N, C-alpha and C positions, 0 to 999 in steps of 0.2 A: 504368680509372684511378681512383685514390682522390683525394678532396678533402682539404683541410687539416684539416677538423674530424674526418673519419674517422681520419686518420693520428694526430692528437693523441690521440684516444680510445684507439687501439691502443698508443701510447707510455705513456699513463697506466696502462693496464691492465698493461703489462709491468713498469713500475716498481713498482706496488703488488703485483705478483705475485712479486717477488724473494723468495727464501727465505734466511733468515739462521740461523746457528748459535745455538741457544738456550742454550748452555752459558755464554755470557758476554753476557747481554742488555744490560748496561751499555755494552758496546762498540758494539752495534748500534743502541741507542736514538737516539743523535745522527745516525746514518746515515739511519734512517727519518725523523727529524725534518727534516733538511735536504732530503731528496728529496720530502717531502710538501708543502713550502711553495711548490711550483710554479715559475713562471717561464714564459718564452715557449717553452721546449723547442726553440729554434731549431736546434740542432745535430742532435738525433735526427730532427727533422722533415726537415732537409736530407738526411739519410742515406736515409730512406724515400722521399722525393720523387725523389732522383736514381736510386735503385734502380728506382722505378716508371717513371722516364723511359725506361729501357731494357728493362724487363720488367713483365709484368702480375702476376708472383709476387713478393711482398715479404716473405713469411713468414721467409725465411732471413736477412733484414736486420734483423729486429726486435730480436734480442738484441745484435748489434753496435751498433745505434742506441742501445739502452739503456745499453750500456757507455760510449758517448760521453757521455751525459748524467751517468752516475755519475762519470766522470773529471772532467768539467767542474765538477761540484759539489764534488768533492774539492779541486780547485784553489781554489775559492771559500772553503772552510773554512780552508785554510792562508793564503790571501791576507788574509782577515779578521783572522787572528792577526797577520800582519806589518804590516797597516795599523792595527791596534788599533781595528777598526771594531765598534761596539756593535750595529748594526742591519743586517739584510740582508732586503730585500723586506718591510720594515715590521715584522719580527719580530727578537727577539734572536738574535745570531749564536751559533754553537755554543759558542765559548769563553766567552761571557758567560752563556749559559744553564746550562752545566755548569762547566767550568774549563779552563785552558790545557792541562794534560796530557791530559785527556779528549779535547779537540778535536784535538790532535796525533795521538793513537792512533787515534781513530775516523776521522780523515781518512786516515791511513795504510791502514786496512783497506779504505777505499773504492777505493783504487788496485788492490787485489787482487780486489775484487768486479768492478771494470771488466774486469780481465784475464779473469776467468772468463766474463764475457759475450762477450768477443771470441773466446774459445775455442769458442764455439757457432756461429761462422761456418761456412758450408758448406765441406766438405773441399777442394773445388777452388780455393777462394780464401782459405783461412785464413792461409796463409803471407803472401800479399800484404797482407791486412787487418792482420795483426799488425805487419808492417814499417811500414805507413802510420801506425798508431797509435803505435808506439814512437818513431818519428821525430818525430811531432807532440808527444808527451809531453815529450821531451827539449827540443824547441824552445820549448815553453811555459815550461819552467823557465829556459831561457836568457833569454827575454823578461822574466820576473819579475826575474831578476838585473839585467838592464840597467835596468829600471824602478827598482829599488832604488839602483843606481849613480847614476841621474839625480837622486836626492834631494839629493845633495851636490855635483853637478856645477855649475860656474859657468856654462858655456856648452854648449848642446845644438844641434846642427845639425838641419835639417829631415830630412836623410837618416838621421841616427842615430835620430831620434824615429820616423820611419816604419818603420824596421827593427825597432825595439822593439815597436811595436804589431802589426807583421806577425807577430812571433814570439809575443807574449803573447796575441793575440786572433785574428788572421786565419788562422794555420796550422791551428788546431783546427777552425774553420769549413770551411776548404778540405779538410781531411782527412776530416771527417764527410761532405762531399759526394762525395769520391773513393771512400770506402769503399762508399757506396751504389751508385755507378756500377760499381765492380768486381764487387760481388755481383750486380748486375743484368746483367752480361755485356758491359759496354761495351768497345769496342776501346781500345787504348792511347792513340790520338790523342784520342778522346772523353774518356777518363779524365783526360788532361792538361788538356783544355779545361775540364772540370768542376772540376778542382782550381783552375785560374786564375780561374774564375767565383767560387768560394768565397773565394779569397784576396782578390780585388778587392772583393767584397761585404763581407768582414770588415773591410778597411781603411776602406771607406766608412762602415760601421756604427760603428766606433770613433771616426772623425773627427766623425761626426754626434753621437755621444755627447759628445765634447769641446765641440762647438758648443752643444748643448742645455743644457749645464751653465751657460752664461752667458746665452744668448739664448732658451732654451726657455720655454714657458708652463707653469708648475708645475701648473695645473689640467688641462692636456692630458697632460703627460709624467710628472707625479708626482715631479719632481726639484726639490729645494730649490735655488733660484738661487744660483750661486757656491759650490757644495759643494766642487768641486775647488780653487777659490781658497782657501777656508778651510783645506783640507787641505794647502795649498802644493804641489799636484800640478802639475808642469810639463807641461801638455798642449800640443797643437799650437798653440793660440792663444797661449800663453806663448812658445813657440819663435818664432813669426812676429813677435810683438811685440818680442822681444829682437833680432831681426835688423833690424827696421825702425826701432827707436827711436834717437833721438839720445842723446848722453851723459847729459843731464839726465833724460830719460825712462827710460833704461835703469837708472840709479842708483835712481830712484824705484821702478821695477818690482821690482828685486832687493831693495830694502829692504822693500817690502810683502810679499814672499814669504819673508822671514827674520825680520822683527820679530814678536815674540809679544805684546807689550804694545800692542794696538790693538783698538778696538771692531770686532767682526766685520762689522756692517753698513757701517761706514766703510771697512773693508778691501775688501769686495766692490765698493762704490760707486767707490772710487778706482781699483781695477784695471780695472773696466769702463770708467771714464772714459778711461784710457790706451788700452784696446783700441779704443774708439770714435775717439779722436784718430788712431790709427794705421791705422784702417780694416781691422781684422783679419777682420771677418766675411766680406767679399767673397772674399779668396783662399781662405779655409777652405771656403766653399760651392763655389767653383770646383773645388777638389781633390776634394771629395766627388762632384761631378757627373762628374769625370774617371774616378774608380774605379767609380762606378755604371755609367757607359756602357761601360767596359771589361768589367765583369762580364757585361753583356748581349750584348756583341759575342761573347764566348766562348760563351755559351749559344746564341746564334743560329747559331754555326758548328758546333755538334754535329750529327752525322748522324742526327737524330731529327726525325720529323714535327712541324711547328710546333704542332699542336694538343695534342700531349703535353706541351708546355712551359708551358701556360697556368697551371696551379696553381703551379708553381715560380716563374714570372714574377710572379704576383700576390703570393705569399708574400715574395719578395725585395723587391718594390716597397714593400710595407707595412712591411718591416723598417726602412727608413730614411725612411719617411713620404712616399713619392712614389707617385703613381698610375701606371698603365701608360703 
């Protein structure tokens, strides 16, 4: 069995070892840049860990895991354009460092680099791996479209919001986990359980991110408090607040999320005041626990010796800031 540190080292080596066409270096410079600035590498780690759950041989999962990370970063390059985000992981985003056209084109080529990585899956599983990946890629785009639609929506239900983050965030995490399981030789039932493990973990992860935006400690999590509020992003906290608010509170909330002429600190302070009045934190934390528990119920039910699950359990627990 491999530990998390060993697997991350393998992933970094695979990413740095990617070969690019030198005929158009300007095309690939942004690709190298965005892949070099790191991140948690959650998705490729899950691929290798779930493969290792069922097999001691992970070599055949390395390139598909790399493909998952390339595709994930491709979505970030394009998301940053759509969100007009100037910074990603503390550094300039691709379209800010180069320009819009370069970011679009270099982002596009990343999708094909990812495809090439998936084509290096073992022959007996390549068809399944590609189907899982293509389905996830389409669903991620669907989630992004729904997220864009929410920007102008007056009312968003909890079910609609949860479906959006399932598509935009959770399905890629779930698919990364399933791809590793498939390459590792998991039976269909275990593959399904691993997918649901990843899906539930992804939902818990995104909801935790929503919560940390308002209630997280910047020194611990590195997030500017109220960043989503300042960007007028209608997160799960906003959705719950809209459902629980009386007419006066709802009008105030909607005004705060549409008015541009307001001091940023005052805006965050007043929205947080409404969230506190409506006790938004408790139901959000409760739902995070629900999805977290569901994830580990699925992992527990896989037909694998408990000891082989330790690294995956520890990694998933750290992902949303909980101990075992």
